[in-house]
N, C-alpha and C positions, 0 to 999 in steps of 0.2 A: 469331350475334353473338360477337364475340371480347371475352375478358375478360383481365384482367391476371393473368400467372402468379404462383403463391404460392411461398414459399421451398422448402417440403417437397413440392412436387407430384412431384418425381422419386422420392419413397420411396412415397407413398401415392396417387398419382392413377393409376388403371389405364390411362387413356388418354394418358398422357404419352409423347410421342413426341419423339426428336432425330434429327438427320441422321447422327449419327457419335458415336464414342467421345470425341472431344474436346469436343463440345458437352455430352454428359452430364458429363464432369468439370468444365466451366465452372459448369454448374447447382448441381452439388453444392459447388463453391467458394463460389459466391454463397450458397447456403443457409448455410454454415458462417460466411462473413463476416456475414450478417444475425443470426445467433444468437450472435455473439461478446460477451463479457462487457465488452470494451473498445473505444473507438472513438477514432479519431485526429482531432481538431478543430484547424484551422489557425488561427493568430493572425495576422490580417490586416495590422496595423501592422509585424510583424516577418517578413513573408512572404519577404524576399529577403535576411534577416540571417544571418550565419555566426558570431555572436558567442555564445559559452556562456551568458552571462547574460541574452540575449535569444533565446530559443529561437523556431523559426519555427511549431511545433505542440505540442500538449499530448494527452495520453493520458486520456480521460475514462471512467469506468465507467458503463455504462448497464444499465437493467432489461431483460432479454430472457427469452423463454419457449424453453428447450432444447427438443429434439426428445422427445416423450414416450417411453417405453419401449413396445415393442409386441413380440408374440410371435406368430408365423405359425400359422395353425390347421393341424391335420394334414389331409392331402388324403385324400379319399373315393373309392375305386375305383369308377368308373362305366362301364358298356358304352357304346360308341359306337353311337349310333342312326344307321344309315346312311339309313334312310327317314323319319326325324324330323327334329329339331331340327339334327343334324350333317349334315344332306344337303349343306349349303354348303360343307363342308370337301372334297368329293370332285369339286368342279367348278371351273373356271376360265374367265375370258373371255379370248379372243384379243385382245391389244393391237397386236400386230404387223401391219402391212399385208400383204397378199398382192401379192408381186413377181411381174411377168411376165417369165419368161425371154426373152431377147433374144440372138439369136446374136451373138458378137463380131465386129466389124467388122475387116476386113482391114487389118493394119498399113500405113500409108503408107511409102512408100520414101523414106528419109531420105537426106540427101547424105552422102558419105563422110566428109568432114571437118566438125567443128563446133568452134567456140570457147566456151568456158563459163569462167565466173569463179566462184570459190568464197572467200567470205570467212569465216574462222574467228576464234573468241576465243583461239586458242592462238598463242604466239609460235613462233619457229622452233626453239628449244631443246626445246619441248614437242611439237613435231610429229615425224612419222615421218621418220627420216633415212636409214634403211636401206632401198634399192630391193628390189623383190620379185625372187625367182629362183624358178624352177621346181625342184620338188624331183627330178624326172627328167627325162631328155631321150629322145627317140625318134629313133633312126638309120634313114634310109630306105635308105641305100646301104651298101656293104661298106667304107667309108673309116672311118679313125681321126680323129674330128675333135679339133682341138688344144684347143678349149674344155674338153673333159673331162680334160685333162692338167693344167689350172690350178686344181683343186680346193682347193689350199692357200690361194689367195687369197681373202678375205673382204672385205666392206665394213667399213671402220674398222680392218681389219688386213691392208693390202696393196692396197686399192682405195680411191679411184681410185689407178691405178698411176703410179709415179714412175720415176726413173732407175734406182733399185736394182731395183725389180720388173722392169724391161726388161731388165737384165742378167741377172735370173734366168731369165726366159723364153728368152732367147738362149742361155744355158749348158744349159736343158733341151733346146733344140731340137738344140745341139751334141751333147749326150749321146746323145738318140735316134738321131741320124745315126750316131755313133759305134758305138753297139750294132748297128745295122743292118750296119756295115762290118765287124764282127768275122768272122774266119774260122771256119767250121764246125768242130767236134771230130771228127777223122777217126782220128787217130793220136796218138802221145805227143808227137811234136813240135808237132803244132797245139795240143795241150793246154797245152804249155809256153809257146807263143807267146801263146795266149790268156789265160793266167796272167799273163805279163809285162806285157801290155796292160792288163790289169785292175788291176795293182798300180800302174802309172803313172797310170792314171785316177784311183784312190784317193788318190795322193800329191797329184795336182792339186786333187782336191776338198778333201783337207784343208788345203792351202795357201791355196785360196779361202775356205775358212771361217775360218782363222786371220786372213786380211786382213780378213775382215769383222768379227771380233770386235776387231782392233786398230782399226778404223775406229770402231767403236762406242765403244770406251774412249777414243780421241782425242776424240770429240765429247762425251762425258761429262766429261772433263777440260777441255775448252774452257768447256762450260756452268759448271762447277763455278769456273773462274777468273773468268769473268764474274759469277757470283753473288757471290763474294768480293769483287770490285771494287765490285759495287753496294752490299753491305753496308758496306764501308769507306767508301763515298761518303756513305752515308745516315747512318753515325755521325759522320762528320766534320761533314756539315750540321747534325745534331742538337746536336752539341757546340757548334757556333758559335752556333745558335739559343739554346742555354741560356745562353752567355756574354753574348750581346746582351740577353737578358731579365733577367739578373742584374745586368747593368749599368743597364739601363733602371730596374729597381726602386730599386736604390741611389741614382740620380740623383734619382728621384722623392722618395725618403726625404730625402735632402739638401735638396731644394727645400722640402719641407713643413718640415723642422726650421727652415730659415732664416726661412721666413714665420712659424713660431711664435715664433722669437726676437725677429724684428721687431715682431710684433704685441705681445708681452709687454713689449718696451723702450718702445712708443709708450704702452701702458697705464700703465706706471710713470710715465712722463714726465708723462702728463696728471694721475696722482695727486699728483705733486711740484707741478705748477702750481696745481692747486686747493688744496693745502695751504699754498703761499705765499700764495695769496688769501685764504685763511681760511675756505673754503667746507668745510663738514662733510658728508661722504657717507654717515656712518652713519644708520641708522634711528632716528627720533625720533617722538614723539607729534605728532598733526596739531593744528596751532593755528588755531582758527577765526578769529582776528584777522589772522594772516598770510595766510591765504586770503582773506580779504574784502579786505585791502590789495592783494595780488598779482592784477594783472589777467590773469596767465597760467595761473592755477590752474584746477582743474576745476569749480570753483563757478560759473563764468562760460562756459566752453565744454569740452565733453569733449575728450580727447586723441583724436587721429586713429588712434592704434594701437589704440585699443579698438573702434573702429567704431561704438559708440553710447555713449550718456551712462551711465556707472556709476552715478550717483547716482540714477538711475530704473530700474535693472535689475529691481527687485522688481516694477514695474508692467508690464513687457512679458509680453505673453500668448504663450504658446508657439505657434508656428505648425504644429507637428505634429499638434495635435488638430484642426485645421481641415480635414484632408485626408480625415478618415475621418468616417461618419455615426454616430449613435448607436445604430443597430439592429445594427451589425456586432459579431461576437464579440470579446472582447479590448480593448473600448474602454475598461474599468475599469483596463487596464495602463498607458494611455498617461500619461506624466508631466506633472502639472499645475505642478511647480516649474519654475523656470528651469533652463536647460540648464548654465549655468555652476556651479551648485550642486552637480550630480551629477558634473561632471568635476573639481571641487576636491575632493569628500569621497570619491571613488570609491576604494576600495582594490583595487588591482590583484590578479589571480589569481597566486598563487606557483607555480603548477605549470610544469613543465618544458614549453617549447614545442618540440614536435617537428618536424624539418625536413619540411614538406609533409604530405599526407594520405597515410595508408597503408591498403593494401587489407586487412590482417588484423591483429589485434591480438597482439603477442608474447606468448608464454607465459612466465610469470615464476614463480619459487619462492613468491611471497608471495601465495598463494591465501587464500580466505576462512577455510579450516580452520585453515591454519598461523598467521594473524592472530588467530584466535580462541584457539588454544593459547597463543600468545605473551602475548596479554592476560591470560589466567588465571595465568600463571607470575609476570607482574609484580605482579598483584594478591596473590598469595601472598607474594611477597618483600616487599610494602608493608607487609603486617600486622605488628605487633609481636609476636613470640613471647616467652613467658618463658624466662629462662635456666634451663638444667638444671643440677642439682647435680652436682659433679665428684668423685668418690670417688678415694681414693688408689690404690687397685687398679687397676692397669693391665692390661685383658686384651688379649692378643695375637690378633690377627686371623688366623684360619686361612684359610691360602690353599688353594683347592681344586686338587688336581692334575688337570691336564687329561688325561683319557683317551685312549689311542690310537685312533686311528679304525680301525675294522674294515676290512680290505681286501675289496673288493667285486670280483666277476668278473661281466662282462656275459654275461648268457644268450643262448645260440645255439640253433639248431634241432637236432634229433637227428642229422642228416647229418653237419653240421660237427662235432658232438661226438664222433661214432664215428671220424671221420677224424682228429680230434686225437689221440684215444686211440690209434689205429693208429701214428700218427707217432711218438708217444712211445714206444711198445713197440719199433718198429723202432730207434728212437735208443738205448734201453738195450740192445738186442742187440749193435748195432754198438759201442757203447762197451765192452760186455765181450768182444767178439770181438777187439778192438783192444788191449785190456789183456791178454788172453790171448796174442796174437801178440808183444807186446812182451817177455812173460815167456819165451816159447819162444825169441825171438832172443837175449834175454840169456843163456838156459841154453846154446844152441848156442854162443855166442860165448865163453864161459867153461867150455866142456866140459873142455877139456884141464887148466885150472887145477883143476876138481873132481876130475879123475882124479888128477892129481898130489897133491893134498891127501889123497884117499882111499889113495894108494900109499905116501906118507910116513907115514900114520898106521896102515899095516896091520901086523900082528904075525906073523901065520903065514907059514910059508914057501911053503905052497901058493898064498897069495895073491899072493906076490911073484913066483912063478913064472908065474903066470898074467898079472900085470901085465907082467912082461917079456916074454912072447909077444905080447901085445896091443901092447906098444910096437913090437915088430919089425914085426907086422901093419900098424900105422899108418904106420910109416915106408916099409915096400914100396908101400902104397897111394899115399902122398904122392910117391914116386918115380915109379910108373906114371903117376899125374895130371899131373906136370910133363912127362913125355914126350909125353903125350896133348895137353896144350896147346901144346906146341912144334910138333908135327906139324899141329894145327889152325891154328896162326898161319901156318906156312908154306904150307899149303893155301889159306888165305884170302888170302894174298899173292898167290900165282900166279893165283886166280880173279880178283882185282881188276884185275890185269895184263891179263887176258883181257877182261874186261867193262867196262873204263874208256871204250872208244871208244862202245859201245851206250849206256852211261849218259850220257856227254857229249852225245851226240845226242837222247836222250830229254829231258834237261834243258834243252837249247836249245829244243826244240820246245815243252816246257812253259811255259818262260819267255816265249816269244812269245806262246803263247795266253793266258797270264796278263796280259801288257800289252795285247793286245787286248781281253780281257775287262774290265780296268780302263778303258781308253779308252771302250768302250761304255758302261759305267756312268756315267762321268763325263760324257759326252754326254749321256745319258738323264737325268741329275740336272740338267744345265743346262737341257735343254728343259722339264723339269718346273717349274724354277724360273721360266723366263721365262713358261710358260703360268700358273703361280700369280700372278705379278706382274701378268699381263694381266687374270685373273680379278679380282684385288684392285681394280685400277684402275677396271674396269667396275662392280664392286660399290659403290665409293666414290662414282663419278658417278652411279649410280642412287640411291644413298642421299641425296646432296645434292640430286637433282631432286625425291625425294619429300619431303624435308624442306622444300624451297622450296615445292612444291605445298601442304603441310599448313599451313605458315606463311601462305601466302596464303589459305587458306580460314579460317584463325583470324582474320586481320585483317578479312576480309569479315564474318565472323559478329560480331565484336566491334562493327564499325561499325554493323550491322544492329541490334544489341541496344541499342547507345547511342541511336541515332537513334529507336528505337522507344519507349525508356524517357522520352526528352525530349518526344516527341509524346503519350505518355499523360499526363505530368506537366502539360503544357500544357492538355490537353482536361480533365483532372480539375479544374484550376484554374478555367477558365472556366465549366465546368459548376456548380462550387459557387457563383461569383459570379452566374450567372444564376438559379440556384435561389433564393437568399437575396433576389435582388431581386424576383423574382416572389412569394415568401411575404410579404416587406415590403409589397409594393402590394396583395396580396389582402387582407392584414390590415388595411391603411389603409382600404381600400374597405369591408370589412365593418363596421368601427368607425364609418364615417361614415354607412353605411346603417342601423345600430342606433340612431345617434344621432337621426337623422331620423325613423325609425319611433317612437322613444320620445316624440320631441316631437310627433309627429301624435296619438299616444295620450293624452299629457298635454292637449292643445287639446281632443280630444274629450271626455274625462272632465271638464274644466273647463266646457265649453261644457254637458254633459248637468247638472252640478251647479247651475248657475246658471241656465240657461235652459229647462230641461225642465219639463213638466207632469206631473201625476199620470197621465193617460192614457199619455203616451209612456213614463213609467217601468214602467207595466204592460206595455205593450207590449214593452220591452226585457227584462224578466223572463221574459216567455213566450217570446221568441225564444231567450234563453239556454237556458230548460229544453228547448225543441224541439231546438236544435242540439247540446246537450251531454249532457244526462241521458238522453233518448229513444234516441239512437244508441248509447250505451254500454251500455244494457240490452239492445237488439237484438244488439250484437256478442257480450254474455255468453251470450244464448240460443243464437246460431249456434255459438260454441266448444263449448258443451255438446253440441249435436247432433253436431258432427264428433268429438268425443271418444267418443261412443257409438258410431257408426260405425266408428271405427278400433278401438275395443275388440273389436267383433264380428269384424272382419276379422282381427286378431291372434289371436283365439281359433280361427278356422278355419284360420289358417296353422300354429299349434302342432299341431293336430289332424291335420293333413295330414303334417307332419314326423314325429311320433310314431307315426302309423300306418305309414309306409314304413320307419321305422328297424329294426323287428325282421326285415324281409325282406331287409336289404342283406347281401351276402356279407362274412364276416369276414376281415381282411387286417391286416398290419402297417401301423401308421400311417405315412404319409409326408408330406413337406413339399408344400405346394402353394403356387401362386402367388397374388398377391393378386387377379389379373383373375379366375381361376376361382371364388375365394369370392364376387365380386361377381356373376358370372353365376348361381351358386345361390341368392344372395339374390333377384335379380331373377325368377327362376322361380317362387320362394315367393311373392312379391308378386303375380306374374300369377295364380297359382293362387288367392290369397286374394281378388283382385278378381273372379276368375271365380265363386266362390261367392257 
């Protein structure tokens, strides 16, 4: 027999099982909702209302019993009884059927060609666009296939081939034929001839490449001109549309102003005409006599613009209350006053009407904490404080001098600090050495001046003679140095004349090699730039494709969620209506049944009071005693017997537990599951029943 699941079965029931993790979370969520402190009750008259003063639902606090606090008992170590109660854990029943092996049948010979159609959900941009190519080729003969020479052509970059690719293939064929026709190198003349042919071919290759670059530049220039023309055309069209829209707007404003002026003029003319006739249009109290005399007044017939008689508006029953039954929730909120009274006295909300619905509330600086502090400050300012007495002595406020902030150095590791100290030491040594070199250079530069000063200030004859001989020695050294310099210059000039040809040839060769190296680097840089541009375009295309796929998935998921929310709301609404209808019907039927039963009992009592005899009354008393007092006494006796039996069994169970407690092995307490606790309790009950 199946029973209704309780909210907290997923916690306490050891036999509670679900099909998966999601169902367990659903059961836990249902239990949390059942034990919630608040419930959402709909207001059926305002079910489809979006007005703030007529809400569709209200939050009601209800009495619920939360989940009681529980603590898991420690797990007791128990050896596994293989030959006893735990024997079933080591066996299993085979549920898979026994399959009989049948030898595979020989495949039928199919036709060589088949026509098959496959329809996918992907469009052409999402499907595979690059055909498959084998990673390697097997050559059976000794020939050199031309297909292997075209490895520079890839799908999307050269394939499918066009006129330019055909020209490249033809040039490659011509180059291979030219390479095969080159003469072999046997002597110096053949080497010179081969070098001349190679240079001619290189010049032709460079000319062809320059022509390709020029064609590409011309194509880019043409595309740029077309793009500029298109932008100019779009700008011109946009300007014309703006002018037309501006003219149209101004003409509409002119027509509206003319209509307003004509309408005001007609109104003023009507006022003047009514003034000449003597008709007063100002408001005045209602005169009952004039209303009775005037057959066109509202006393005889209501105005058509009102739709109903305004004199009897207070007698009209509001039609809204007829659409709902009295048992539905929120019927007390349905207005019983006339509709026009609410419309006339309703104070409109002064809040700002935001444009449309928003997905999230904007964060503002006026939080609850800030508003509370502002309120406290205003209350302090509003209080009247006593004026303080002002003395004649004025005290100068001392301004605190701000202290300079202590410089801080970011800490680093020991290796960096050691390197920094080493660098600082090297810098100090270099600075000292530089200053020392500068001092020595100044001393050498002013050495003669120093010697002259020393000679002029000398007073002894020996020193003067010494200075004179030193001067002669210096002059002789200067003369010898000048002769050596002159000889070296002449030797250098002669050597330069001899080595000018060699140096010129070497410089020419180095200049050519430098130009060739620069050209190679420039070509390599251009190739890298083109390759990078191709990779960037491929990456951009891949990014756009991924973004489109991700956006498509997001739109699909949003649609699914919206559809699911709508369906759940409709199901919940219909379920609530059906449940309330069933409750109302059952309550009505129960009330009718109780009333009928009470009527029958009243009739029977009335009949017994007026028409029953003494014997019948005695018989009735005997039946009451036999049917009510005797069964109750018998039930009390049976309950006492059951309590005595249970007491004996409970005592036997306690004896069994405490007798085995001393023989259990001591171990650290561990947590055990709820199911094992239940198994131990069942074993104890079996033991007590056996005794």
